[in-house]
N, CA, C and O atoms as CSV, one atom per row, in Angstrom:
chain,resi,resn,atom,element,x,y,z
A,1,UNK,N,N,122.974,119.061,103.524
A,1,UNK,CA,C,123.427,118.509,102.256
A,1,UNK,C,C,124.940,118.563,102.229
A,1,UNK,O,O,125.430,119.347,101.416
A,2,UNK,N,N,125.746,117.860,102.980
A,2,UNK,CA,C,127.094,117.939,102.784
A,2,UNK,C,C,127.859,117.209,101.571
A,2,UNK,O,O,128.924,117.606,101.099
A,3,UNK,N,N,127.096,116.001,101.116
A,3,UNK,CA,C,127.635,115.360,99.932
A,3,UNK,C,C,126.434,115.026,99.115
A,3,UNK,O,O,125.413,114.557,99.618
A,4,UNK,N,N,126.578,115.278,97.829
A,4,UNK,CA,C,125.590,114.920,96.862
A,4,UNK,C,C,126.345,113.976,95.679
A,4,UNK,O,O,127.435,114.244,95.173
A,5,UNK,N,N,125.623,112.975,95.408
A,5,UNK,CA,C,126.076,111.842,94.484
A,5,UNK,C,C,124.903,111.888,93.309
A,5,UNK,O,O,123.694,112.018,93.497
A,6,UNK,N,N,125.543,111.756,92.147
A,6,UNK,CA,C,124.675,111.615,90.947
A,6,UNK,C,C,124.212,110.290,90.795
A,6,UNK,O,O,125.048,109.386,90.810
A,7,UNK,N,N,123.013,110.030,90.650
A,7,UNK,CA,C,122.365,108.698,90.290
A,7,UNK,C,C,121.974,108.582,88.772
A,7,UNK,O,O,122.762,108.885,87.875
A,8,UNK,N,N,120.826,108.167,88.573
A,8,UNK,CA,C,120.378,108.201,87.084
A,8,UNK,C,C,120.052,109.408,86.829
A,8,UNK,O,O,120.075,110.258,87.719
A,9,UNK,N,N,119.670,109.707,85.495
A,9,UNK,CA,C,119.513,110.916,84.897
A,9,UNK,C,C,118.276,111.619,85.785
A,9,UNK,O,O,117.234,111.040,86.091
A,10,UNK,N,N,118.568,112.767,86.071
A,10,UNK,CA,C,117.670,113.577,86.637
A,10,UNK,C,C,117.509,113.325,88.231
A,10,UNK,O,O,116.688,113.965,88.889
A,11,UNK,N,N,118.227,112.494,88.713
A,11,UNK,CA,C,118.172,112.155,90.071
A,11,UNK,C,C,119.381,112.413,90.896
A,11,UNK,O,O,120.476,112.115,90.419
A,12,UNK,N,N,119.307,112.902,92.005
A,12,UNK,CA,C,120.325,113.097,93.023
A,12,UNK,C,C,120.128,112.475,94.344
A,12,UNK,O,O,118.997,112.353,94.814
A,13,UNK,N,N,121.192,112.074,94.962
A,13,UNK,CA,C,120.987,111.641,96.419
A,13,UNK,C,C,121.885,112.539,97.223
A,13,UNK,O,O,123.066,112.744,96.941
A,14,UNK,N,N,121.197,113.098,98.318
A,14,UNK,CA,C,122.153,113.776,99.259
A,14,UNK,C,C,122.869,112.794,100.388
A,14,UNK,O,O,122.694,111.576,100.421
A,15,UNK,N,N,123.591,113.435,101.178
A,15,UNK,CA,C,124.258,112.589,102.067
A,15,UNK,C,C,123.464,111.775,103.075
A,15,UNK,O,O,123.990,110.773,103.559
A,16,UNK,N,N,122.262,112.127,103.418
A,16,UNK,CA,C,121.321,111.434,104.322
A,16,UNK,C,C,120.465,110.479,103.638
A,16,UNK,O,O,119.597,109.871,104.263
A,17,UNK,N,N,120.647,110.316,102.446
A,17,UNK,CA,C,120.056,109.198,101.536
A,17,UNK,C,C,118.587,109.765,100.906
A,17,UNK,O,O,117.784,108.979,100.403
A,18,UNK,N,N,118.378,110.956,100.978
A,18,UNK,CA,C,117.061,111.477,100.574
A,18,UNK,C,C,117.254,111.712,99.055
A,18,UNK,O,O,118.280,112.253,98.641
A,19,UNK,N,N,116.267,111.305,98.230
A,19,UNK,CA,C,116.269,111.584,96.901
A,19,UNK,C,C,115.972,112.843,96.506
A,19,UNK,O,O,115.048,113.444,97.053
A,20,UNK,N,N,116.709,113.413,95.510
A,20,UNK,CA,C,116.350,114.916,94.996
A,20,UNK,C,C,115.963,114.535,93.533
A,20,UNK,O,O,116.839,113.993,92.859
A,21,UNK,N,N,114.769,114.757,92.986
A,21,UNK,CA,C,114.316,114.428,91.638
A,21,UNK,C,C,114.296,115.938,90.921
A,21,UNK,O,O,113.724,116.931,91.368
A,22,UNK,N,N,114.982,115.856,89.834
A,22,UNK,CA,C,114.874,117.125,89.155
A,22,UNK,C,C,114.981,116.831,87.695
A,22,UNK,O,O,115.944,116.181,87.290
A,23,UNK,N,N,114.030,117.276,86.848
A,23,UNK,CA,C,114.094,117.137,85.296
A,23,UNK,C,C,114.235,118.509,84.765
A,23,UNK,O,O,113.596,119.482,85.164
A,24,UNK,N,N,115.120,118.503,83.837
A,24,UNK,CA,C,115.496,119.910,83.271
A,24,UNK,C,C,114.129,120.580,82.595
A,24,UNK,O,O,113.944,121.796,82.554
A,25,UNK,N,N,113.276,119.663,82.112
A,25,UNK,CA,C,111.947,120.351,81.407
A,25,UNK,C,C,111.060,120.963,82.576
A,25,UNK,O,O,110.169,121.769,82.308
A,26,UNK,N,N,111.319,120.572,83.840
A,26,UNK,CA,C,110.416,121.019,84.915
A,26,UNK,C,C,111.140,122.452,85.558
A,26,UNK,O,O,112.222,122.409,86.143
A,27,UNK,N,N,110.516,123.473,85.393
A,27,UNK,CA,C,110.939,124.667,85.889
A,27,UNK,C,C,110.822,124.803,87.466
A,27,UNK,O,O,111.258,125.814,88.015
A,28,UNK,N,N,110.297,123.893,88.110
A,28,UNK,CA,C,109.984,124.079,89.730
A,28,UNK,C,C,111.353,123.584,90.237
A,28,UNK,O,O,112.169,122.960,89.559
A,29,UNK,N,N,111.467,123.890,91.311
A,29,UNK,CA,C,112.800,123.348,92.200
A,29,UNK,C,C,112.634,121.857,92.392
A,29,UNK,O,O,111.540,121.305,92.275
A,30,UNK,N,N,113.759,121.219,92.692
A,30,UNK,CA,C,113.871,119.854,92.887
A,30,UNK,C,C,112.777,119.287,94.081
A,30,UNK,O,O,112.682,119.924,95.131
A,31,UNK,N,N,112.051,118.191,93.883
A,31,UNK,CA,C,111.375,117.668,94.878
A,31,UNK,C,C,112.145,116.496,95.703
A,31,UNK,O,O,112.877,115.681,95.142
A,32,UNK,N,N,111.929,116.507,96.896
A,32,UNK,CA,C,112.731,115.547,97.693
A,32,UNK,C,C,111.762,114.278,97.935
A,32,UNK,O,O,110.625,114.507,98.348
A,33,UNK,N,N,112.117,113.118,97.724
A,33,UNK,CA,C,111.477,112.057,98.002
A,33,UNK,C,C,112.194,111.141,99.163
A,33,UNK,O,O,113.333,110.696,99.025
A,34,UNK,N,N,111.553,110.966,100.077
A,34,UNK,CA,C,112.248,110.129,101.421
A,34,UNK,C,C,112.569,108.870,100.800
A,34,UNK,O,O,111.801,108.296,100.028
A,35,UNK,N,N,113.855,108.380,101.180
A,35,UNK,CA,C,114.285,106.896,100.828
A,35,UNK,C,C,113.431,106.031,101.520
A,35,UNK,O,O,113.137,104.950,101.009
A,36,UNK,N,N,112.995,106.357,102.614
A,36,UNK,CA,C,112.249,105.235,103.362
A,36,UNK,C,C,110.848,105.007,102.561
A,36,UNK,O,O,110.385,103.902,102.278
A,37,UNK,N,N,110.335,106.119,102.288
A,37,UNK,CA,C,108.997,106.034,101.542
A,37,UNK,C,C,109.290,105.123,100.069
A,37,UNK,O,O,108.534,104.232,99.683
A,38,UNK,N,N,110.344,105.484,99.466
A,38,UNK,CA,C,110.761,104.940,98.235
A,38,UNK,C,C,110.845,103.296,98.483
A,38,UNK,O,O,110.292,102.480,97.745
A,39,UNK,N,N,111.510,103.012,99.467
A,39,UNK,CA,C,111.556,101.415,99.866
A,39,UNK,C,C,110.341,100.840,100.193
A,39,UNK,O,O,110.042,99.752,99.699
A,40,UNK,N,N,109.562,101.441,100.991
A,40,UNK,CA,C,108.338,101.027,101.271
A,40,UNK,C,C,107.529,100.846,100.166
A,40,UNK,O,O,106.880,99.800,100.158
A,41,UNK,N,N,107.393,101.665,99.151
A,41,UNK,CA,C,106.432,101.502,97.846
A,41,UNK,C,C,107.039,100.257,97.199
A,41,UNK,O,O,106.261,99.377,96.831
A,42,UNK,N,N,108.349,100.100,97.026
A,42,UNK,CA,C,108.765,98.986,96.370
A,42,UNK,C,C,108.718,97.636,97.003
A,42,UNK,O,O,108.663,96.577,96.378
A,43,UNK,N,N,108.747,97.777,98.372
A,43,UNK,CA,C,108.469,96.555,99.197
A,43,UNK,C,C,107.017,96.082,98.894
A,43,UNK,O,O,106.809,94.908,98.589
A,44,UNK,N,N,105.989,97.018,98.981
A,44,UNK,CA,C,104.618,96.797,98.947
A,44,UNK,C,C,104.496,96.104,97.592
A,44,UNK,O,O,103.998,94.978,97.561
A,45,UNK,N,N,104.859,96.614,96.618
A,45,UNK,CA,C,104.802,96.006,95.180
A,45,UNK,C,C,105.412,94.684,95.130
A,45,UNK,O,O,104.718,93.800,94.629
A,46,UNK,N,N,106.491,94.395,95.521
A,46,UNK,CA,C,107.206,93.159,95.597
A,46,UNK,C,C,106.510,92.157,96.350
A,46,UNK,O,O,106.471,91.018,95.883
A,47,UNK,N,N,105.935,92.416,97.480
A,47,UNK,CA,C,105.297,91.645,98.393
A,47,UNK,C,C,104.035,91.101,97.649
A,47,UNK,O,O,103.694,89.919,97.649
A,48,UNK,N,N,103.322,92.227,96.949
A,48,UNK,CA,C,101.975,91.811,96.283
A,48,UNK,C,C,102.292,90.776,95.081
A,48,UNK,O,O,101.563,89.821,94.814
A,49,UNK,N,N,103.363,91.069,94.464
A,49,UNK,CA,C,103.577,89.907,93.351
A,49,UNK,C,C,103.909,88.627,93.910
A,49,UNK,O,O,103.424,87.589,93.459
A,50,UNK,N,N,104.793,88.655,94.968
A,50,UNK,CA,C,105.233,87.255,95.587
A,50,UNK,C,C,104.095,86.641,96.131
A,50,UNK,O,O,103.970,85.427,95.967
A,51,UNK,N,N,103.175,87.320,96.798
A,51,UNK,CA,C,102.024,86.700,97.345
A,51,UNK,C,C,101.066,86.146,96.323
A,51,UNK,O,O,100.088,85.546,96.770
A,52,UNK,N,N,101.193,86.249,95.095
A,52,UNK,CA,C,100.324,85.546,94.092
A,52,UNK,C,C,100.759,84.268,93.774
A,52,UNK,O,O,99.984,83.498,93.207
A,53,UNK,N,N,102.026,83.892,94.092
A,53,UNK,CA,C,102.739,82.558,93.843
A,53,UNK,C,C,102.144,81.427,94.559
A,53,UNK,O,O,102.390,80.292,94.149
A,54,UNK,N,N,101.373,81.606,95.605
A,54,UNK,CA,C,100.761,80.576,96.367
A,54,UNK,C,C,99.238,80.853,96.604
A,54,UNK,O,O,98.848,81.989,96.874
A,55,UNK,N,N,98.420,79.827,96.501
A,55,UNK,CA,C,97.045,79.921,96.506
A,55,UNK,C,C,96.502,80.575,97.857
A,55,UNK,O,O,95.419,81.159,97.908
A,56,UNK,N,N,97.427,80.406,99.031
A,56,UNK,CA,C,96.979,81.022,100.322
A,56,UNK,C,C,97.369,82.539,100.246
A,56,UNK,O,O,96.984,83.214,101.201
A,57,UNK,N,N,98.034,83.144,99.314
A,57,UNK,CA,C,98.546,84.376,99.257
A,57,UNK,C,C,97.603,85.395,98.513
A,57,UNK,O,O,97.950,86.556,98.300
A,58,UNK,N,N,96.381,84.877,98.131
A,58,UNK,CA,C,95.487,85.825,97.394
A,58,UNK,C,C,94.951,86.798,98.327
A,58,UNK,O,O,94.870,87.953,97.909
A,59,UNK,N,N,94.563,86.550,99.524
A,59,UNK,CA,C,94.008,87.619,100.427
A,59,UNK,C,C,95.096,88.526,100.753
A,59,UNK,O,O,94.817,89.725,100.751
A,60,UNK,N,N,96.383,88.146,101.057
A,60,UNK,CA,C,97.363,89.111,101.166
A,60,UNK,C,C,97.689,90.079,99.981
A,60,UNK,O,O,97.937,91.281,100.079
A,61,UNK,N,N,97.645,89.383,98.933
A,61,UNK,CA,C,97.856,90.226,97.548
A,61,UNK,C,C,96.810,91.339,97.369
A,61,UNK,O,O,97.108,92.441,96.908
A,62,UNK,N,N,95.546,90.988,97.765
A,62,UNK,CA,C,94.337,91.769,97.606
A,62,UNK,C,C,94.534,92.992,98.655
A,62,UNK,O,O,94.233,94.142,98.337
A,63,UNK,N,N,95.047,92.667,99.893
A,63,UNK,CA,C,95.066,93.696,100.936
A,63,UNK,C,C,96.325,94.558,100.488
A,63,UNK,O,O,96.314,95.783,100.609
A,64,UNK,N,N,97.261,93.964,100.037
A,64,UNK,CA,C,98.474,94.937,99.619
A,64,UNK,C,C,97.921,95.808,98.432
A,64,UNK,O,O,98.123,97.022,98.472
A,65,UNK,N,N,97.358,95.353,97.564
A,65,UNK,CA,C,96.792,96.243,96.295
A,65,UNK,C,C,95.984,97.272,96.852
A,65,UNK,O,O,96.189,98.442,96.529
A,66,UNK,N,N,95.005,96.934,97.727
A,66,UNK,CA,C,94.125,97.978,98.415
A,66,UNK,C,C,94.908,98.897,99.289
A,66,UNK,O,O,94.476,100.043,99.415
A,67,UNK,N,N,96.000,98.553,99.911
A,67,UNK,CA,C,96.888,99.527,100.518
A,67,UNK,C,C,97.553,100.377,99.552
A,67,UNK,O,O,97.617,101.577,99.819
A,68,UNK,N,N,98.048,99.959,98.492
A,68,UNK,CA,C,98.840,100.799,97.441
A,68,UNK,C,C,97.763,101.841,96.914
A,68,UNK,O,O,98.064,103.016,96.706
A,69,UNK,N,N,96.500,101.338,96.716
A,69,UNK,CA,C,95.505,102.220,96.152
A,69,UNK,C,C,95.133,103.302,97.150
A,69,UNK,O,O,94.730,104.381,96.715
A,70,UNK,N,N,95.237,103.098,98.432
A,70,UNK,CA,C,94.872,104.016,99.474
A,70,UNK,C,C,95.927,104.996,99.768
A,70,UNK,O,O,95.719,105.975,100.484
A,71,UNK,N,N,97.078,104.733,99.208
A,71,UNK,CA,C,98.324,105.809,99.283
A,71,UNK,C,C,98.060,107.150,98.863
A,71,UNK,O,O,98.658,108.132,99.304
A,72,UNK,N,N,97.027,107.179,97.883
A,72,UNK,CA,C,96.633,108.481,97.111
A,72,UNK,C,C,97.806,109.135,96.755
A,72,UNK,O,O,98.111,110.241,97.201
A,73,UNK,N,N,98.603,108.371,95.815
A,73,UNK,CA,C,99.787,108.962,95.149
A,73,UNK,C,C,99.511,110.237,94.191
A,73,UNK,O,O,98.479,110.367,93.534
A,74,UNK,N,N,100.489,111.076,94.206
A,74,UNK,CA,C,100.468,112.262,93.271
A,74,UNK,C,C,100.673,111.765,91.949
A,74,UNK,O,O,100.913,110.577,91.734
A,75,UNK,N,N,100.580,112.705,90.984
A,75,UNK,CA,C,101.144,112.544,89.541
A,75,UNK,C,C,102.679,112.413,89.637
A,75,UNK,O,O,103.206,111.612,88.864
A,76,UNK,N,N,103.463,113.108,90.499
A,76,UNK,CA,C,104.909,113.080,90.466
A,76,UNK,C,C,105.243,111.642,91.162
A,76,UNK,O,O,106.253,111.028,90.816
A,77,UNK,N,N,104.463,111.188,92.037
A,77,UNK,CA,C,104.838,110.024,92.691
A,77,UNK,C,C,104.658,108.815,91.712
A,77,UNK,O,O,105.484,107.904,91.667
A,78,UNK,N,N,103.502,108.854,90.907
A,78,UNK,CA,C,103.216,107.832,90.120
A,78,UNK,C,C,104.241,107.741,88.974
A,78,UNK,O,O,104.635,106.649,88.566
A,79,UNK,N,N,104.701,109.012,88.421
A,79,UNK,CA,C,105.882,108.899,87.462
A,79,UNK,C,C,106.945,108.504,88.039
A,79,UNK,O,O,107.660,107.741,87.389
A,80,UNK,N,N,107.320,108.845,89.245
A,80,UNK,CA,C,108.682,108.445,89.744
A,80,UNK,C,C,108.768,106.946,89.972
A,80,UNK,O,O,109.797,106.299,89.772
A,81,UNK,N,N,107.508,106.386,90.448
A,81,UNK,CA,C,107.474,104.921,90.725
A,81,UNK,C,C,106.908,104.089,89.523
A,81,UNK,O,O,106.465,102.945,89.630
A,82,UNK,N,N,106.986,104.842,88.323
A,82,UNK,CA,C,106.318,104.095,87.162
A,82,UNK,C,C,106.789,102.619,86.913
A,82,UNK,O,O,106.055,101.646,86.740
A,83,UNK,N,N,108.170,102.647,86.928
A,83,UNK,CA,C,108.854,101.182,86.811
A,83,UNK,C,C,108.408,100.178,87.692
A,83,UNK,O,O,108.175,99.056,87.244
A,84,UNK,N,N,108.262,100.430,88.864
A,84,UNK,CA,C,107.907,99.727,89.930
A,84,UNK,C,C,106.200,99.252,89.706
A,84,UNK,O,O,105.803,98.088,89.766
A,85,UNK,N,N,105.572,100.137,89.511
A,85,UNK,CA,C,104.111,100.026,89.224
A,85,UNK,C,C,103.900,99.036,88.028
A,85,UNK,O,O,103.047,98.148,88.021
A,86,UNK,N,N,104.768,99.295,87.035
A,86,UNK,CA,C,104.552,98.545,85.814
A,86,UNK,C,C,104.574,96.999,86.117
A,86,UNK,O,O,103.947,96.195,85.426
A,87,UNK,N,N,105.327,96.652,87.180
A,87,UNK,CA,C,105.475,95.164,87.418
A,87,UNK,C,C,104.210,94.715,87.771
A,87,UNK,O,O,104.023,93.515,87.569
A,88,UNK,N,N,103.112,95.473,88.337
A,88,UNK,CA,C,101.935,95.010,88.733
A,88,UNK,C,C,100.870,94.837,87.636
A,88,UNK,O,O,99.730,94.444,87.887
A,89,UNK,N,N,101.337,95.175,86.323
A,89,UNK,CA,C,100.431,95.034,85.240
A,89,UNK,C,C,100.067,93.568,84.985
A,89,UNK,O,O,98.956,93.278,84.543
A,90,UNK,N,N,100.971,92.665,85.252
A,90,UNK,CA,C,100.693,91.254,85.113
A,90,UNK,C,C,99.449,90.830,86.005
A,90,UNK,O,O,98.682,89.921,85.691
A,91,UNK,N,N,99.354,91.521,87.040
A,91,UNK,CA,C,98.183,91.105,87.969
A,91,UNK,C,C,96.636,91.371,87.386
A,91,UNK,O,O,95.613,90.883,87.866
A,92,UNK,N,N,96.718,92.259,86.242
A,92,UNK,CA,C,95.481,92.596,85.723
A,92,UNK,C,C,94.956,91.373,84.823
A,92,UNK,O,O,93.806,91.381,84.385
A,93,UNK,N,N,95.811,90.368,84.579
A,93,UNK,CA,C,95.428,89.190,83.832
A,93,UNK,C,C,95.708,88.032,84.717
A,93,UNK,O,O,96.017,86.953,84.210
A,94,UNK,N,N,95.622,88.182,86.040
A,94,UNK,CA,C,95.816,86.956,86.846
A,94,UNK,C,C,94.642,86.043,86.879
A,94,UNK,O,O,93.491,86.443,86.705
A,95,UNK,N,N,94.962,84.823,87.103
A,95,UNK,CA,C,93.824,83.713,87.005
A,95,UNK,C,C,92.827,83.853,88.084
A,95,UNK,O,O,91.693,83.395,87.938
A,96,UNK,N,N,93.218,84.504,89.235
A,96,UNK,CA,C,92.197,84.682,90.285
A,96,UNK,C,C,91.365,85.819,90.128
A,96,UNK,O,O,91.968,86.891,90.067
A,97,UNK,N,N,90.044,85.852,90.041
A,97,UNK,CA,C,89.239,86.941,89.605
A,97,UNK,C,C,89.203,88.149,90.710
A,97,UNK,O,O,89.041,89.325,90.385
A,98,UNK,N,N,89.354,87.753,91.907
A,98,UNK,CA,C,89.588,88.679,92.951
A,98,UNK,C,C,90.814,89.672,92.755
A,98,UNK,O,O,90.647,90.889,92.841
A,99,UNK,N,N,92.046,89.107,92.489
A,99,UNK,CA,C,93.189,89.856,92.146
A,99,UNK,C,C,93.074,90.562,90.778
A,99,UNK,O,O,93.709,91.608,90.644
A,100,UNK,N,N,92.359,90.122,89.785
A,100,UNK,CA,C,92.257,90.798,88.719
A,100,UNK,C,C,91.319,92.200,88.912
A,100,UNK,O,O,91.566,93.275,88.366
A,101,UNK,N,N,90.409,91.979,89.642
A,101,UNK,CA,C,89.303,93.022,89.928
A,101,UNK,C,C,90.140,94.170,90.694
A,101,UNK,O,O,90.057,95.339,90.318
A,102,UNK,N,N,90.795,93.861,91.577
A,102,UNK,CA,C,91.450,94.942,92.695
A,102,UNK,C,C,92.621,95.541,91.913
A,102,UNK,O,O,92.888,96.732,92.074
A,103,UNK,N,N,93.293,94.827,91.124
A,103,UNK,CA,C,94.417,95.411,90.279
A,103,UNK,C,C,93.973,96.365,89.329
A,103,UNK,O,O,94.581,97.412,89.103
A,104,UNK,N,N,92.756,95.965,88.681
A,104,UNK,CA,C,92.224,96.699,87.690
A,104,UNK,C,C,91.646,98.050,88.267
A,104,UNK,O,O,91.727,99.119,87.663
A,105,UNK,N,N,91.087,97.893,89.432
A,105,UNK,CA,C,90.611,99.248,90.190
A,105,UNK,C,C,91.742,100.095,90.476
A,105,UNK,O,O,91.671,101.319,90.359
A,106,UNK,N,N,92.923,99.410,90.898
A,106,UNK,CA,C,94.208,100.243,91.440
A,106,UNK,C,C,94.615,100.964,90.060
A,106,UNK,O,O,94.862,102.170,90.074
A,107,UNK,N,N,94.681,100.240,88.903
A,107,UNK,CA,C,95.357,100.990,87.623
A,107,UNK,C,C,94.149,101.929,87.168
A,107,UNK,O,O,94.527,102.845,86.439
A,108,UNK,N,N,92.949,101.908,87.404
A,108,UNK,CA,C,91.972,102.729,87.047
A,108,UNK,C,C,92.139,104.082,87.864
A,108,UNK,O,O,92.048,105.188,87.333
A,109,UNK,N,N,92.385,103.879,89.173
A,109,UNK,CA,C,92.538,105.115,89.971
A,109,UNK,C,C,93.936,105.756,89.656
A,109,UNK,O,O,94.028,106.955,89.920
A,110,UNK,N,N,94.958,105.173,89.166
A,110,UNK,CA,C,96.148,105.713,88.960
A,110,UNK,C,C,96.013,106.460,87.669
A,110,UNK,O,O,96.524,107.571,87.529
A,111,UNK,N,N,95.365,105.891,86.771
A,111,UNK,CA,C,95.225,106.548,85.423
A,111,UNK,C,C,94.348,107.811,85.472
A,111,UNK,O,O,94.516,108.779,84.731
A,112,UNK,N,N,93.308,107.700,86.501
A,112,UNK,CA,C,92.463,108.824,86.709
A,112,UNK,C,C,93.320,110.100,87.191
A,112,UNK,O,O,93.079,111.255,86.838
A,113,UNK,N,N,94.333,109.715,88.033
A,113,UNK,CA,C,95.063,110.679,88.701
A,113,UNK,C,C,95.922,111.262,87.621
A,113,UNK,O,O,95.990,112.485,87.497
A,114,UNK,N,N,96.609,110.417,86.803
A,114,UNK,CA,C,97.450,110.816,85.745
A,114,UNK,C,C,96.856,111.728,84.803
A,114,UNK,O,O,97.431,112.775,84.508
A,115,UNK,N,N,95.595,111.358,84.242
A,115,UNK,CA,C,95.089,112.169,83.236
A,115,UNK,C,C,94.130,113.285,83.653
A,115,UNK,O,O,93.501,113.932,82.815
A,116,UNK,N,N,94.026,113.513,85.095
A,116,UNK,CA,C,93.029,114.377,85.564
A,116,UNK,C,C,93.865,115.829,85.498
A,116,UNK,O,O,93.236,116.867,85.707
A,117,UNK,N,N,95.261,115.873,85.210
A,117,UNK,CA,C,96.159,116.938,85.064
A,117,UNK,C,C,95.914,117.641,83.867
A,117,UNK,O,O,96.608,118.613,83.569
């Protein structure tokens, strides 16, 4: 860690691009989140939303939502990616029943993880 740059509140990025998350209310040491994993998560969410714009993208969207659900995110991951995950909220009211069902299943799983703590 030769160079550290301050980002948003509670976040630091070291020289190799690794995110260091630290909240002052958390007595534990900072958690490192790999920048590649962060980008992958955002890419999956963006791709799922983009694929809903065409009728042929329904199966792709469903596959991406299932992949997101299978990531088995921890509470810290869910909180960290909450702004990105919130973008998927619109899919719970999508006109396609398959997308609605899978997105509802994803949110149910995420909420179970959050509230099991």
